[in-house]
Backbone as a ProteinNet text record, in pm:
[ID]
protein_1_A
[PRIMARY]
MGFTVLGPLAEGGVRRPLCSFKVPAGFPSPAADHIEKHISLDQALNIRAAHVYLVTIEGDSMQDAGIFSGDLAVVDRAIEAGHGHVVVALLNNDPICKRLSKKGNTLILISENPKYPNRYIMEGDELSIWGVITHTVRTHGH
[TERTIARY]
1401.3	1325.5	1206.5	1190.7	1080.1	985.5	896.9	801	754.9	696.2	637.9	493.2	399.5	257.2	232.4	165.5	144.9	12.8	-87.5	-215.6	-319.3	-438.9	-550	-531.5	-601.1	-598.4	-693.5	-661.3	-752.4	-865.3	-979.9	-1094.8	-1070.9	-1141.7	-1147.9	-1036.6	-1025.8	-924.7	-949.9	-845.4	-855	-844	-930.7	-926.7	-829.2	-749.2	-648.5	-674	-629.9	-653.8	-569.8	-629.1	-560.2	-556.4	-437.4	-422.9	-441.9	-493.8	-528.4	-410.1	-292.9	-178.8	-72.4	6.7	121.4	233	311.4	411	551.5	619.9	760.5	842	958	1042.1	1074.1	1061.6	1095.3	983.3	858	745.6	716	652.7	607.7	484	439.5	321.4	200.1	114.3	-2.7	-102.5	-154.8	-255.3	-390.3	-472.7	-603.3	-691.4	-674.2	-759.1	-721.5	-614.5	-575.6	-623.4	-689.6	-735.9	-855.6	-839	-941.8	-1050.8	-1010.8	-1104.4	-1026.2	-1096.4	-1031.6	-1039.9	-929.7	-926.6	-878.3	-905.7	-857.5	-762.6	-639.5	-544.5	-589.1	-651.9	-698.2	-808.8	-885.1	-987.2	-920	-827.4	-760.2	-681.6	-622.1	-543.4	-626.3	-754.3	-847.8	-801.5	-740.2	-682.6	-779.8	-904.5	-1004.4	-1081.5	-1061.8	-1131.4	-1081.3	-1171.8	-1137.1	-1031.2	-1019.9	-925.3	-791.1	-769.1	-645.5	-571.8	-440.4	-359.1	-229.2	-154.8	-30.2	87.1	200	323.3	437.4	541.7	665.5	763.4	820.1	914.1	1052	1120.8	1256.9	1346.6	1456.5	1552.2	1550.4	1646.2	1662.9	1643.7	1583.5	1571.4	1465.5	1385.3	1282.3	1306.3	1427.9	1455.8	1436.5	1463.6	1444.3	1297.1	1209.2	1064.8	1015.7	1108.7	1072	1022.5	1051.7	1012.6	1139.8	1152.7	1275.6	1252.6	1359.8	1353.8	1296.7	1199.5	1134.1	1005.5	980.6	856.2	736.3	627.7	499.6	425.8	382.7	314.5	169.7	81.7	-59.9	-79.8	-132.3	-146.4	-294.7	-339.9	-480.2	-492.9	-561.8	-581.5	-690.3	-774.4	-884.6	-841.4	-723.4	-673.9	-609	-651.9	-589.9	-451.8	-349.6	-211.9	-189.5	-143.5	-117.3	23.3	56.4	188.5	218.2	331.9	374.5	337.8	248.3	212.2	326.4	341.8	432.2	349.7	397	319.6	393.1	314.6	363.6	322.9	418.4	391.4	475.4	443.2	527.5	580.8	711.7	774.6	846.4	795.7	850.5	858.3	751.3	734.6	825.6	891.7	971.4	894.2	875.8	803.7	888.7	823.8	895.4	806.6	871.8	806.7	882.1	813.4	876.5	773.7	822.8	734.5	704.6	577.3	535	542.4	604.9	610.4	549.7	457.4	396	429.7	505	540.8	493.8	377.5	317.2	280.4	331.2	307.2	416.9	512.6	626	600	618.9	610.5	751.9	778.4	908.8	884	957.8	953.8	1075.4	1048.8	1152.1	1200.4	1331.5	1392.4	1411.7	1387.8	1406.7	1534.5	1638.4	1772.4	1867.9	1959.4	2047	2137.5	2147.8	2228.6	2165.1	2035.5	1962.9	1910.4	1921.9	1870.9	1718.7	1660.6	1518.2	1499.9	1379.9	1353.4	1245.5	1284.6	1188.7	1117.9	987.3	911.6	921.8	979	1006.5	905.5	898.8	815	862.8	770.6	805.9	808.6	818.6	811	667.7	653.5	522.5	513.9	427.5	408.3	265.5	252.8	122.6	125.2	48.5	45.7	-54.7	-7.2	-89.6	-160.8	-115.2	-181.5	-90	-149.5	-81.2	-57.8	64	94.2	32.6	-49.1	-114.2	-49.5	8.3	71.2	186	279.4	379.4	391.1	433.6	454.3	594.4	669.9	808.8	825.6	898.4	932.7	1060.3	1058	1177.3	1242.2	1193.3	1251.1	1380.2	1441.3	1569.1	1547.5
648.5	765.8	774.7	887.6	908.7	1014.2	1057.8	1160.1	1233.2	1350.6	1430.4	1458.8	1423.5	1450.8	1598.3	1664.8	1808.9	1848.2	1762.5	1795.2	1836.1	1874.8	1905.5	2039.5	2054.1	2178.3	2280.3	2406.5	2513.4	2519.1	2572.7	2584.2	2689.3	2675.9	2782.1	2781.1	2678	2674	2781.4	2824.8	2928.9	2864.4	2903.4	2850.5	2932.6	2864.4	2927.5	2891.8	2976.8	2947.7	2829.9	2750.2	2641	2676.6	2689.5	2726.8	2605	2626.1	2517.2	2467.8	2528.2	2485.8	2421.7	2335	2275	2378.4	2380.9	2484.8	2428.9	2470.4	2433.2	2517.5	2470.2	2548.3	2681.8	2790.5	2922.8	2988.6	2976.9	3035.9	3176.6	3260.9	3392.2	3375.8	3482.7	3477.8	3429.9	3346.1	3296.2	3407.8	3409.8	3510.2	3468.2	3564.4	3538	3453.8	3465.1	3388.4	3239.9	3199.2	3058.8	2991.4	3065.2	3006.2	2917	2788.2	2688.4	2689.4	2691.3	2691.8	2727.1	2741.5	2764.3	2635.3	2599.7	2477.8	2511.2	2422.3	2431.6	2314.2	2340.9	2232	2136.1	2187.8	2094.5	2005.1	2054	1971.4	1873.3	1919.4	1834.5	1722	1749.8	1650	1575.3	1611.3	1547	1557.2	1668	1677.5	1725.7	1749	1784.8	1663.5	1548.1	1426.8	1387	1333.9	1297.6	1188	1106.9	995.1	1032.1	1160.5	1206.5	1298.3	1282.1	1371.2	1402.1	1497.5	1543.2	1510.4	1472.7	1450.4	1517.3	1551.8	1598.5	1482.7	1452.3	1341.7	1385	1295	1320.6	1207.4	1240.1	1139.7	1121.4	1041.2	1027.3	885	796.4	657.4	636.1	737.2	721.8	813.3	865	963.9	909.1	781.7	727.3	708.1	724.5	725.8	869.7	965.2	1106.3	1169.1	1106.1	1159.4	1198.8	1326.8	1381.4	1436.9	1446.4	1502.4	1643.5	1671.5	1801.9	1806.2	1703.7	1700.4	1687.4	1746.8	1733.4	1619.3	1519.3	1403.8	1400.3	1368.8	1349.3	1198.9	1162.2	1022.1	989.6	884.9	844.3	714.1	720.7	601.8	510.4	558.7	479	381.9	401	310.4	190.2	71.4	-49.6	-64.5	-67	-74.4	-206.9	-198.8	-317.7	-316.3	-423.6	-438.3	-318.3	-255.2	-142.5	-5.6	1.3	131.2	185.7	317.3	383	412.4	363.9	373.6	453.5	505.8	563.9	464.9	426	320.1	338.6	257.1	241.8	99.1	85.2	-45.7	-50.2	-134	-143	-4.8	73	208.7	312.8	280.7	378.9	420.8	552.4	597.4	575.8	528.6	504.6	537.6	561	576.3	483.7	383.4	283.9	234.2	166.4	99.6	-40.4	-76.5	-204.8	-311.1	-422.8	-537.3	-657.3	-723.7	-844.4	-958.8	-1055.6	-1174.5	-1295.8	-1347.3	-1455.9	-1403.8	-1468.4	-1424.3	-1332.2	-1297.8	-1215.6	-1068.6	-984	-838.4	-781.6	-693.2	-627.6	-478.2	-399	-253.8	-214.9	-164	-137.3	6.8	24.5	156.7	189	312.3	356.3	438.6	388.9	447.2	331.1	302.6	185.9	192.4	308.9	319.6	248.2	216.9	160	20.8	-73.1	-209	-213.8	-312.4	-338.9	-401.3	-387.6	-439.2	-546.5	-669.9	-780.1	-775.5	-794.1	-798.3	-940.5	-951.1	-1081	-1108.7	-1234.5	-1271.1	-1191.4	-1133	-1050.6	-901.9	-864.3	-723.1	-674.3	-549.4	-485.5	-382.9	-408.3	-318.1	-266.3	-134	-68.7	31.4	2.9	92.5	203.1	327.7	444.1	496.2	457.8	502.4	496.3	526.7	522.8	666.7	695	828.2	839.6	943.4	966.7	1080	1177.8	1292.9	1343.3	1412.7	1485.9	1626.5	1719.1	1857.8	1895.5	1956.1	1991.6	2142.7	2200	2341.3	2360.1	2452.1	2477.1	2611.1	2673.8	2801.1	2777	2883.6	2874.6	2870.2
1745.5	1708.4	1801.1	1866.1	1957.5	1905.3	1992.6	1955.5	2079.7	2060.1	2167.1	2131	2217.5	2193.6	2219.5	2125.7	2136.1	2199.4	2196.8	2258	2156.5	2204.5	2114.8	2043.5	1931.1	1854.8	1914.7	1895	1933.4	1831.3	1869.8	1780.4	1673.5	1561.4	1460.3	1358.9	1276.1	1171	1066.6	999.2	897.4	759.3	667.1	531.4	448.6	365.9	281.5	135.7	41.7	-99.7	-149.2	-238.8	-306.2	-453.4	-508.3	-648.8	-737.8	-858.2	-949.1	-1031.1	-1018	-1098.4	-1010.9	-1072.3	-1003.5	-1001.9	-896.1	-878.7	-897.6	-1005.4	-1017.6	-920.3	-880.3	-789.4	-855.4	-780.3	-830.9	-908.7	-863.3	-934.3	-884.4	-967	-918.9	-831.1	-768.3	-681.4	-759.8	-698.5	-770.7	-797.8	-919.8	-956.2	-900.2	-867	-808.3	-899.8	-1033.1	-1124.2	-1129	-1061	-1055.4	-926.4	-839.4	-714.1	-744.4	-714.5	-744	-638.2	-512.7	-401.1	-275.5	-165.9	-38	42.7	105.8	186.5	326.8	416.2	553.1	573.3	613.2	632.7	741.5	846.8	949.8	895.6	798.4	734.1	636	556.5	458.1	525	640.6	712.5	816.6	829.9	922.3	1068.2	1103.8	1238	1344.7	1310.1	1411.6	1461.9	1399.1	1442.8	1581.2	1661.9	1800.7	1807.4	1704.5	1703.6	1641.6	1612.4	1550.1	1645.8	1653.6	1735.4	1663.9	1715.8	1654.7	1745.9	1684	1758.8	1683.5	1756.1	1695.5	1696.7	1581.4	1566.9	1613.1	1683.3	1729.8	1680.9	1615	1569.7	1419	1368.6	1224.1	1172.5	1250.7	1207.2	1098.9	1067.7	964.3	845	831.1	727	585.4	561.5	427.1	392.7	489.6	465.3	449.3	454.1	441	569.2	682.8	813.9	886.9	919	975.8	1115.9	1191.5	1325.7	1318.8	1403.4	1404.9	1325.2	1242.3	1164.6	1257.4	1216.4	1284.4	1214.9	1289.6	1231.8	1276.2	1182.7	1209.3	1230.7	1347.6	1385.8	1402.5	1333.9	1337.8	1416.4	1530.7	1615	1560.6	1467.4	1415.5	1306	1249.6	1146.2	1213.7	1174.8	1229.1	1165.9	1249.8	1200.1	1129.1	1006	926.8	870.5	802.7	741.6	650.9	673.2	590.7	643.7	741.6	798.7	883.7	883.9	978	1101.7	1215.9	1338.7	1445.6	1537.5	1661.4	1769.8	1853.9	1950.6	2075.8	2174.6	2292.8	2288.8	2297.5	2306.8	2440	2529.3	2664.8	2729.2	2711.6	2765.9	2703.7	2592.1	2518.4	2393.4	2372.3	2252.9	2127.9	2020.1	1894.9	1775.4	1663.5	1534.2	1439.9	1384.1	1296.4	1195.5	1091.1	995.9	1049.2	1050.6	1103.5	994.3	1027.5	936.7	1008.1	939.1	993.1	898.5	949.3	871.7	950	912.5	989.3	1126.4	1230	1368	1419.2	1333.3	1374.5	1344.3	1444.7	1426.8	1428.8	1332.6	1324.4	1310.6	1385	1371.6	1287.8	1168.8	1069.7	1080.1	1089.3	1080.2	932.8	895.8	757.2	745.7	809.9	802.6	828.5	736.1	752.2	875.7	938.9	1061.1	1179.3	1169.5	1282.6	1247.7	1341.4	1314.6	1327.7	1261.8	1281.1	1418.3	1474.2	1609.1	1602.2	1626.3	1631.9	1766.8	1766.4	1890.2	1944.5	2062.6	2123.6	2235.3	2276.4	2389.2	2510.8	2581.7	2697.3	2665.6	2537	2498.4	2514	2552.7	2559.2	2447.9	2350.1	2237.3	2239.6	2238.7	2233.9	2118.7	2014.5	1898.7	1924.4	1917.2	1944.8	1821.3	1701.9	1580.3	1460.1	1344.8	1216.4	1169.6	1125.2	1071.9	933.1	914	785.1	706.6	776.6	711.3	799.5	738.1	814.3	756.3	841.6	802	845.5	755.5	783.5	774.3	866.3	862.5	783.2	688.6	607.7	643.3	750	793.6	870	910.6	981	1129.9
[MASK]
++++++++++++++++++++++++++++++++++++++++++++++++++++++++++++++++++++++++++++++++++++++++++++++++++++++++++++++++++++++++++++++++++++++++++++++

């Protein structure tokens, strides 16, 4: 599973209404009296911070973690990658997205799809972690 770096955001995010009720599938349009406040998605996802960037995920090795090919991922370079984090990294100059496992001195990059094996980091491998995925956004259009 790879990724594509999209680059910096343009200035001037737009604030959108956040409704105060939970939405079951198949709801009517939200009434104005249910609007709790206005939020900005770039603010809610912290994507304007200098240490945050966006990537597009490619491949299906993380589908059981809810990350699918074509998803937009928010990656935070300021979070120290720890056991269990989903990371964006370079392994021997190949871009990857995997779950990081630390067992003693052993690092393992875990695939979240049984079709793909886990990748043990061996002596001689070059691993550079670019950041931790904090959010993903999926398009449901055609």
